[in-house]
C-alpha positions as CSV (number, residue, x, y, z in Angstrom):
1,M,173.8,106.7,77.5
2,T,173.6,106.0,81.2
3,T,172.5,102.5,82.2
4,L,169.6,102.3,84.7
5,I,169.5,99.4,87.1
6,T,166.2,98.8,88.9
7,P,165.4,96.7,92.0
8,A,164.0,94.1,89.5
9,D,167.4,93.9,87.9
10,I,169.1,93.3,91.2
11,A,166.6,90.6,92.1
12,R,167.4,89.0,88.7
13,L,171.1,89.1,89.4
14,V,170.5,87.3,92.7
15,A,168.4,84.7,90.9
16,L,171.1,84.2,88.3
17,H,174.0,83.9,90.6
18,G,172.4,82.7,93.9
19,L,172.5,84.8,97.0
20,P,175.4,82.9,98.7
21,A,177.6,83.3,95.6
22,L,176.7,87.0,95.1
23,L,177.4,87.8,98.8
24,Q,180.8,86.1,98.4
25,R,181.6,88.1,95.3
26,L,180.5,91.3,97.0
27,A,182.7,90.6,100.0
28,A,185.7,89.9,97.7
29,A,185.1,93.1,95.7
30,I,184.9,95.2,98.8
31,E,188.0,93.6,100.3
32,A,189.9,94.2,97.1
33,D,189.1,97.9,97.2
34,F,189.9,98.2,101.0
35,R,193.3,96.7,100.2
36,R,194.0,99.7,98.0
37,W,192.6,102.2,100.5
38,P,195.3,104.9,99.9
39,E,194.3,105.2,96.2
40,F,190.9,106.7,97.1
41,D,189.8,110.2,97.7
42,K,187.7,109.9,100.9
43,V,185.5,112.2,103.0
44,P,182.9,111.5,105.7
45,R,179.4,111.5,104.3
46,V,177.4,114.7,104.2
47,A,174.3,114.4,106.4
48,S,171.1,116.4,106.7
49,H,169.4,115.6,110.0
50,S,165.7,116.2,110.9
51,R,163.6,115.2,113.9
52,L,162.4,112.1,112.1
53,G,165.5,110.9,110.3
54,V,168.5,111.7,108.2
55,I,169.3,112.0,104.5
56,E,173.0,111.5,103.5
57,L,175.3,111.7,100.5
58,M,178.2,109.4,100.4
59,P,180.9,110.2,97.8
60,V,184.3,108.5,97.0
61,A,186.6,108.2,94.0
62,D,189.8,106.7,92.6
63,A,191.6,107.7,89.5
64,E,189.1,106.0,87.2
65,H,185.7,106.1,88.8
66,Y,183.6,108.4,91.0
67,S,180.6,107.2,92.9
68,F,178.0,108.6,95.3
69,K,175.1,107.2,97.2
70,Y,171.9,109.0,98.3
71,V,170.5,107.3,101.3
72,N,168.1,108.0,104.1
73,G,167.4,106.6,107.5
74,H,163.9,107.2,108.9
75,P,162.9,104.7,111.6
76,G,159.2,105.7,111.5
77,N,158.7,105.0,107.8
78,G,157.2,101.6,108.5
79,A,154.1,103.3,109.8
80,V,153.5,104.9,106.4
81,G,154.4,101.9,104.3
82,L,158.0,102.9,103.4
83,P,161.3,101.2,104.1
84,T,163.5,102.7,106.9
85,V,166.4,102.9,104.4
86,M,166.0,103.9,100.7
87,A,168.9,104.5,98.4
88,F,170.2,105.0,94.9
89,G,173.7,105.6,93.5
90,V,175.7,106.8,90.6
91,L,179.0,105.5,89.1
92,A,180.8,108.0,86.9
93,D,183.8,108.1,84.7
94,V,186.5,110.4,86.3
95,A,188.1,111.3,83.0
96,T,185.0,112.9,81.5
97,G,182.5,113.1,84.4
98,T,180.0,111.0,82.4
99,P,177.5,109.2,84.6
100,L,177.9,105.5,83.5
101,L,175.4,103.9,85.9
102,L,172.3,105.0,87.8
103,S,171.3,102.2,90.2
104,E,168.9,101.3,92.9
105,L,170.9,100.8,96.2
106,T,168.2,99.9,98.6
107,L,168.5,96.2,98.0
108,T,172.2,96.5,97.2
109,T,172.9,98.4,100.4
110,A,171.5,95.5,102.4
111,L,173.7,93.1,100.4
112,R,176.9,95.2,100.6
113,T,176.4,95.8,104.4
114,A,176.1,92.0,105.0
115,A,179.1,91.4,102.8
116,T,181.1,94.0,104.7
117,S,180.2,92.4,108.0
118,L,181.3,89.0,106.6
119,M,184.6,90.5,105.4
120,A,185.3,92.0,108.9
121,A,184.2,88.8,110.8
122,R,186.7,86.7,108.8
123,V,189.6,88.5,110.4
124,L,188.0,89.5,113.8
125,A,185.7,86.7,114.9
126,R,187.0,83.6,116.6
127,P,187.8,80.8,114.2
128,G,185.1,78.1,114.4
129,S,182.4,80.5,115.4
130,R,179.0,78.7,114.9
131,S,176.4,80.7,116.8
132,M,175.2,84.3,116.3
133,A,172.8,86.5,118.1
134,L,170.7,88.8,115.8
135,I,169.4,91.7,117.8
136,G,167.0,93.7,115.6
137,N,165.2,91.5,113.1
138,G,164.1,94.1,110.5
139,A,164.9,94.6,106.9
140,Q,168.7,93.9,107.1
141,A,168.5,90.8,109.3
142,E,168.0,88.1,106.6
143,F,171.0,89.4,104.6
144,Q,173.3,89.3,107.6
145,A,172.0,85.9,108.7
146,L,172.6,84.3,105.3
147,A,176.0,86.0,104.8
148,F,177.3,84.6,108.1
149,H,175.7,81.2,107.5
150,H,177.1,80.6,104.0
151,G,180.3,82.6,104.4
152,L,181.4,81.9,107.9
153,G,179.6,78.6,108.9
154,I,177.1,80.0,111.4
155,R,174.7,77.2,112.3
156,E,172.5,78.7,115.0
157,L,170.8,82.1,115.0
158,R,169.5,83.4,118.3
159,L,166.9,86.0,117.6
160,F,165.4,89.0,119.5
161,D,163.5,92.1,118.5
162,T,161.2,94.3,120.6
163,D,158.7,93.8,117.8
164,P,157.6,90.1,117.7
165,A,156.2,90.6,114.2
166,A,159.7,91.4,112.9
167,T,161.1,88.2,114.4
168,A,158.2,86.2,113.0
169,K,159.0,87.6,109.6
170,L,162.6,86.7,109.9
171,V,161.8,83.1,111.0
172,R,159.3,82.8,108.1
173,N,162.0,83.9,105.6
174,L,164.7,81.7,106.9
175,Q,162.8,78.5,107.7
176,G,164.0,75.7,105.6
177,V,167.6,77.0,105.1
178,P,169.6,73.8,105.3
179,G,171.9,73.6,108.4
180,L,170.6,76.7,110.0
181,A,168.8,76.5,113.4
182,L,166.7,79.4,114.6
183,T,166.1,80.1,118.3
184,V,163.6,82.8,119.2
185,C,164.6,84.5,122.5
186,A,162.7,86.6,125.0
187,S,165.3,89.2,125.6
188,T,168.6,90.6,124.3
189,A,170.4,89.0,127.3
190,E,169.0,85.6,126.5
191,A,169.9,85.9,122.8
192,V,173.5,87.0,123.5
193,R,174.2,84.3,126.1
194,G,176.6,81.8,124.6
195,A,176.8,83.4,121.2
196,D,180.1,83.5,119.4
197,I,179.1,86.6,117.4
198,V,176.5,89.3,118.3
199,T,175.1,91.4,115.4
200,T,173.0,94.5,116.4
201,L,170.7,95.9,113.8
202,T,168.4,98.2,115.6
203,A,166.8,101.2,113.9
204,D,165.7,103.7,116.6
205,K,167.4,107.1,116.2
206,R,168.4,107.4,119.8
207,N,171.3,106.7,122.2
208,A,170.3,103.2,123.3
209,V,172.1,100.6,125.4
210,I,171.4,97.3,123.6
211,I,174.5,95.5,124.7
212,E,175.9,96.0,128.3
213,P,179.3,94.9,129.7
214,G,177.7,92.2,131.7
215,M,176.6,90.4,128.5
216,L,180.1,90.1,127.2
217,E,181.8,86.7,127.1
218,P,185.4,85.8,126.4
219,G,186.1,85.5,122.6
220,M,182.9,87.2,121.6
221,H,182.9,89.3,118.4
222,L,180.3,92.2,118.1
223,N,179.2,93.3,114.7
224,A,177.6,96.6,115.7
225,V,175.6,97.9,112.6
226,G,172.8,100.0,113.9
227,G,174.6,102.9,115.5
228,D,175.2,104.8,112.3
229,C,174.4,108.5,112.9
230,P,175.0,111.2,115.5
231,G,172.8,110.6,118.6
232,K,172.3,106.9,117.7
233,T,174.2,104.2,119.5
234,E,173.7,100.6,120.6
235,L,176.7,99.7,122.8
236,H,177.4,100.7,126.4
237,P,180.7,102.6,126.5
238,G,182.0,99.9,128.8
239,V,181.6,97.4,126.0
240,L,184.0,99.4,123.8
241,E,186.4,99.8,126.7
242,A,186.5,96.0,127.2
243,A,187.2,95.3,123.5
244,R,189.6,96.0,120.6
245,V,187.6,98.2,118.3
246,F,187.8,98.2,114.5
247,V,186.2,100.7,112.1
248,E,185.9,101.5,108.4
249,Y,186.9,105.2,108.2
250,E,187.8,106.7,111.6
251,P,186.9,110.3,110.9
252,Q,183.3,109.2,110.0
253,T,182.9,106.6,112.7
254,R,183.9,109.1,115.5
255,I,181.0,111.3,114.4
256,E,178.4,108.6,113.7
257,G,179.3,105.2,115.3
258,D,179.2,103.9,118.8
259,L,182.6,105.5,118.9
260,Q,180.9,108.9,119.3
261,Q,180.6,108.2,123.0
262,M,184.3,107.8,123.5
263,P,187.1,110.4,124.0
264,A,188.9,111.6,121.0
265,D,192.0,109.6,121.9
266,F,190.2,106.2,122.3
267,A,192.2,103.8,120.2
268,V,190.7,102.1,117.2
269,T,192.0,100.4,114.1
270,E,190.8,101.0,110.6
271,L,189.9,97.7,109.0
272,W,192.0,98.2,105.8
273,R,195.1,98.1,107.9
274,V,194.2,94.6,109.1
275,L,193.4,93.4,105.6
276,T,196.8,94.6,104.3
277,G,198.7,93.2,107.2
278,Q,199.7,96.5,108.7
279,A,197.8,95.9,111.9
280,P,196.7,92.7,113.7
281,G,193.1,91.5,113.7
282,R,192.1,89.0,116.5
283,Q,195.1,88.1,118.5
284,R,193.8,85.7,121.1
285,A,190.9,83.3,121.4
286,D,189.5,85.0,124.5
287,E,189.8,88.5,123.1
288,I,186.6,90.6,122.6
289,T,186.4,92.4,119.3
290,V,184.0,95.0,118.0
291,F,183.4,96.1,114.4
292,D,181.8,99.5,114.8
293,S,180.2,99.4,111.3
294,V,178.5,102.6,110.1
295,G,178.8,102.0,106.4
296,F,181.3,103.8,104.2
297,A,181.1,105.0,100.6
298,L,183.8,102.7,99.4
299,E,181.5,99.7,100.0
300,D,178.9,101.3,97.6
301,F,181.7,102.1,95.1
302,S,182.6,98.4,95.1
303,A,179.0,97.3,94.8
304,L,178.2,99.7,92.0
305,R,181.2,98.5,90.0
306,L,180.2,94.8,90.5
307,V,176.6,95.5,89.6
308,Q,177.8,97.3,86.4
309,Q,179.9,94.2,85.5
310,L,177.3,91.6,86.3
311,A,174.4,93.5,84.7
312,S,176.5,94.0,81.5
313,E,177.3,90.3,81.3
314,A,173.6,89.4,81.8
315,G,172.2,92.0,79.5
316,L,170.3,93.7,82.3
317,G,169.6,97.4,82.7
318,Q,168.2,99.9,80.3
319,P,169.7,102.9,78.5
320,L,168.7,106.2,80.1
321,A,169.0,109.5,78.2
322,L,170.1,111.4,81.3
323,I,172.6,113.7,79.5
324,P,171.5,115.6,76.3
325,A,173.0,114.4,73.0
326,L,174.6,117.4,71.4
327,A,175.7,117.7,67.8
328,D,177.8,120.7,68.9
329,P,179.0,120.3,72.5
330,K,179.0,124.0,72.9
331,D,175.5,124.5,71.7
332,L,173.3,123.4,74.6
333,F,170.6,125.9,73.6
334,A,170.0,123.8,70.5
335,Q,168.1,121.3,72.8
336,L,165.5,123.9,73.4
337,R,165.2,125.6,70.0
338,P,162.8,123.1,68.4
339,K,160.4,123.5,71.4
340,L,160.3,127.3,71.4
341,P,158.3,129.8,69.4
342,S,160.3,131.7,66.8
343,L,162.9,134.0,68.5
344,R,163.0,136.3,65.5
345,A,161.5,139.7,66.1
346,A,158.2,140.3,64.3
């Protein structure tokens, strides 16, 4: 039987473990899998683009498990009462192809994206970073804010969104978090000024310039999350030229990230090489770093395996008869025979 994990199950796991601890466990799981990067069969995600958004499939596998995620990105969905991003995923056994887990990944994607940002910032952000600008205060913002607060020691969040209601929502959700000060700003430039870390989480499917070279300050780390499909960017090319740029999976990021604006020979470093000591992360206190984060299937693989483990320990999830149970594996037709009229000629 396949185990089905619903959004209510994920919410229960967060309640059982606490959000800070769960984010830390996710970051550790993702880092552990990035450290064994060469063991994985990897491809850029397969995307189907339309005028209003994109639907993507994200597969990856090692010798034991295969996973994929179905995910969309439709910035206009809020107008019809739907999330911009919706997702589900499968974890399967490589030896037999059996689907072990069918899980929601809408909540889990937000959690794993924040955990990945945290993992990257630990090696790229300046030690002692205490302030972060959050540009784009929609569905992902709280997860990023809490990951950086609990996992990196961020004490001040400087907030801006072109939609004041989104910022008001974020303030409402984060008010009362001990040790976290919230500053609502009137513009991106105001929010970025003096920030140690800048996280961009904008949703519009267009080539936008959210961060310009004139906004950069020595030692700043940019966590660029929103530029995640062809034709969708957030950073001025001059920002990338002024920084050392780190990515998840270069073949995918050159198609989908802010990196799509740059020539094919523009130098970047895949993050797994930093985590394994094969390449340096931040080298100087005044260096500007960019994590051009588009999301990669390995992060969902790590999240699905952790969800499977934690759900099993907590007795969560329900059995799902997704695959027919056959007395004779070669007699698939037997599943239909009781439902059909007699096949014998009259």
